[in-house]
C-alpha positions in Angstrom: 130.8 -13.6 177.3 134.5 -12.4 177.4 134.3 -11.4 173.7 131.1 -9.4 174.3 132.5 -7.8 177.4 135.7 -7.0 175.4 133.7 -5.3 172.7 131.8 -3.2 175.3 135.0 -2.1 177.0 136.6 -1.3 173.6 133.8 0.8 172.4 133.4 2.8 175.6 137.1 3.3 176.3 138.0 4.3 172.8 135.2 6.8 172.5 135.7 8.3 175.9 139.4 8.4 175.6 139.7 9.8 172.1 139.3 13.4 173.2 142.2 13.2 175.7 144.8 11.9 173.3 148.1 13.6 172.9 149.7 14.4 169.5 153.0 12.4 169.7 153.0 9.0 168.1 154.7 6.1 169.9 157.2 3.8 168.2 154.9 0.8 168.5 151.3 0.4 169.2 149.0 -2.5 170.0 145.6 -2.9 168.5 142.5 -1.8 170.5 141.1 -5.3 170.2 144.3 -6.9 171.6 144.4 -4.4 174.5 140.7 -4.8 175.4 140.9 -8.6 175.1 143.7 -8.6 177.6 141.7 -6.3 179.9 138.5 -8.4 179.5 140.3 -11.7 180.0 142.4 -10.6 182.9 140.0 -8.2 184.7 136.5 -9.0 183.4 135.4 -10.7 186.6 137.1 -8.1 188.8 135.4 -5.3 186.9 132.0 -7.0 187.3 132.7 -7.6 191.0 134.3 -4.3 192.0 133.4 -1.7 189.4 129.7 -2.4 188.8 128.1 0.9 187.9 131.3 2.7 187.1 131.3 4.3 183.7 133.5 2.2 181.3 135.6 5.2 180.2 139.3 4.5 180.5 140.0 7.0 183.3 137.2 5.9 185.6 137.7 2.2 185.0 141.5 2.4 185.6 140.8 4.4 188.8 138.4 1.8 190.0 140.8 -1.1 189.4 143.6 0.9 191.0 141.4 1.8 194.0 140.4 -1.9 194.4 143.8 -3.4 193.6 144.0 -5.1 197.0 141.0 -7.3 196.0 141.4 -7.7 192.3 143.2 -10.8 191.0 146.9 -10.9 190.6 146.5 -11.4 186.8 144.4 -8.2 186.6 146.9 -6.2 188.6 149.7 -7.4 186.3 147.8 -6.6 183.1 145.5 -3.6 183.5 148.1 -0.8 183.4 149.7 -2.4 180.4 146.3 -2.6 178.6 145.3 1.0 179.4 148.8 2.2 178.4 148.5 0.4 175.0 145.0 1.9 174.4 146.3 5.4 175.2 149.3 4.9 172.8 147.0 3.8 170.0 144.7 6.8 170.5 147.8 9.1 170.5 149.0 7.5 167.3 145.7 8.1 165.7 145.7 11.7 166.7 149.2 12.1 165.3 148.1 11.1 161.8 146.5 14.5 161.1 149.7 16.4 161.9 152.0 13.9 160.2 149.9 13.8 157.1 149.1 17.5 156.8 151.2 18.1 153.7 149.8 14.9 152.1 146.2 15.9 152.9 146.7 19.2 151.1 148.6 17.8 148.2 146.7 14.5 147.5 143.3 15.0 149.2 142.6 18.7 148.6 139.0 18.0 147.5 138.3 16.4 150.9 139.6 19.2 153.0 137.3 20.0 155.9 135.7 16.5 155.8 137.7 14.3 158.1 136.1 11.0 157.1 136.6 11.7 153.4 140.2 12.9 154.0 141.1 9.7 155.9 139.5 7.6 153.2 141.6 9.5 150.6 144.8 9.0 152.5 144.1 5.3 152.9 143.3 4.9 149.2 146.5 6.7 148.1 149.4 4.5 147.1 152.0 4.3 149.8 154.6 5.7 147.4 152.6 8.9 146.9 152.6 9.7 150.6 155.5 11.0 152.6 157.5 8.8 154.9 156.1 10.4 158.1 152.5 10.1 157.0 153.0 6.4 156.1 154.7 5.8 159.4 151.9 7.5 161.3 149.2 5.6 159.4 151.0 2.3 160.3 151.4 3.2 164.0 147.7 4.2 164.1 146.8 0.7 162.8 145.3 2.0 159.6 147.8 0.1 157.5 
């Protein structure tokens, strides 16, 4: 049940949060799966008990847990901010890929310009040595490599 709940949280948080991501990549990021697993394991029961009916987007869910922090478990209080911050950092890192890889997209993936899915596939297929340092770093921080 925790795994299914974790997947549901992951899907809705990532999709709802992607549009609000910033463009600066953090030094280290944690995977979406790890972050949502922490959230599901630490806060799953608290979310079901106190946030039933709340949209599972990151902002509303974090607000609900914060608003109810006097009744959520100590473990949830300790972990939910860390989990949401990690999700936000990973989203920011993924947004930063486009800027960091701009030159590489034009040079290596010119045929895929204007097609984000194909451009990303092209970048991921390209040998690491053919991409610039910044692009490689951004792809790693975003969890693509």
